[in-house]
C-alpha positions in Angstrom: 2.1 13.6 -17.5 0.9 15.7 -14.5 2.1 15.3 -10.9 -0.3 12.6 -9.9 0.6 10.3 -12.8 -2.3 10.9 -15.1 -2.3 12.5 -18.5 -5.3 14.4 -20.1 -5.9 12.7 -23.4 -9.4 13.7 -24.6 -12.7 15.2 -23.6 -15.8 13.2 -22.7 -17.9 15.4 -25.1 -15.7 14.3 -28.0 -16.1 10.5 -27.3 -19.7 9.4 -27.5 -20.9 6.1 -26.2 -19.8 3.4 -28.7 -16.8 5.3 -29.9 -13.1 4.7 -29.5 -10.0 6.6 -30.3 -6.2 6.1 -30.2 -4.1 8.4 -28.0 -0.5 8.5 -26.8 0.3 8.2 -23.1 4.0 8.4 -22.1 5.1 6.9 -25.4 2.5 4.1 -25.4 -0.3 3.9 -28.0 -3.5 3.5 -26.0 -7.1 2.9 -27.1 -9.8 4.7 -25.1 -13.4 3.7 -25.5 -16.7 4.9 -24.2 -18.9 1.9 -23.2 -22.3 3.1 -22.2 -20.9 6.3 -20.6 -18.0 4.6 -18.9 -14.5 5.2 -20.3 -11.9 2.4 -20.6 -8.3 2.3 -21.7 -6.3 -0.6 -23.1 -3.3 -1.2 -25.4 -4.1 -0.1 -28.9 -2.3 -2.9 -30.8 -3.5 -6.5 -31.2 -1.2 -8.8 -29.4 -1.4 -11.3 -32.2 0.3 -9.2 -35.0 0.3 -5.6 -33.9 -2.6 -4.3 -36.0 -4.3 -1.2 -34.8 -7.4 -2.0 -32.8 -9.0 1.4 -33.3 -9.7 0.2 -36.9 -11.8 -2.6 -35.4 -15.3 -2.6 -34.0 -16.6 -2.0 -30.5 -19.5 -4.1 -29.3 -20.8 -4.8 -25.8 -17.5 -3.9 -24.1 -15.3 -5.8 -26.5 -13.1 -4.5 -29.3 -12.7 -6.8 -32.3 -9.4 -7.0 -34.2 -10.1 -5.9 -37.8 -7.6 -8.4 -39.2 -8.5 -11.7 -37.6 -11.6 -11.0 -35.4 -10.0 -11.6 -32.0 -12.2 -10.2 -29.2 -10.6 -8.3 -26.3 -12.5 -7.2 -23.2 -12.2 -3.5 -22.5 -13.0 -4.2 -18.8 -9.9 -6.3 -18.1 -8.0 -6.7 -21.4 -8.6 -10.4 -21.6 -8.8 -12.1 -25.0 -11.8 -14.3 -25.5 -11.0 -18.0 -25.6 -10.8 -19.5 -29.0 -9.4 -16.5 -30.7 -5.8 -16.4 -32.1 -4.3 -13.6 -30.1 -1.2 -14.4 -28.2 -1.8 -12.4 -25.0 -4.3 -10.2 -23.2 -4.1 -6.4 -23.6 -2.6 -4.1 -21.0 -5.2 -2.0 -19.2 -4.7 1.5 -17.9 -6.2 3.5 -15.1 -8.8 6.0 -16.2 -10.2 9.0 -14.4 -12.8 11.5 -15.6 -12.7 15.0 -14.2 -15.5 17.2 -15.4 -15.2 16.9 -19.2 -11.6 15.7 -19.2 -10.5 12.1 -19.7 -7.2 11.3 -18.0 -5.2 8.1 -18.4 -2.8 6.9 -15.8 -0.2 4.2 -15.5 -0.9 0.7 -16.6 -2.7 -1.6 -14.2 -0.6 -4.4 -12.7 
């Protein structure tokens, strides 16, 4: 982590719109996703049973758990009502500097 609390995790040019990837930030597994040119970062594991969300699908700002189809918003981490996930996902601060994607501490 650099001095201002953000870690370079990827390059914008390597994450096209509609793509997502798992990265590690300060020991946490974090999913970063490009939604129509905006980059978002959330916890990478489903809160229902810990399955990797990067194996799921990304649609309209939501990531779908590949095991039981829970939908999580990439904007605020909230699980959609009616799905079996236990909790919302943690969200992280994201900053784009030039071609670099930086992820900071979790949002409160």
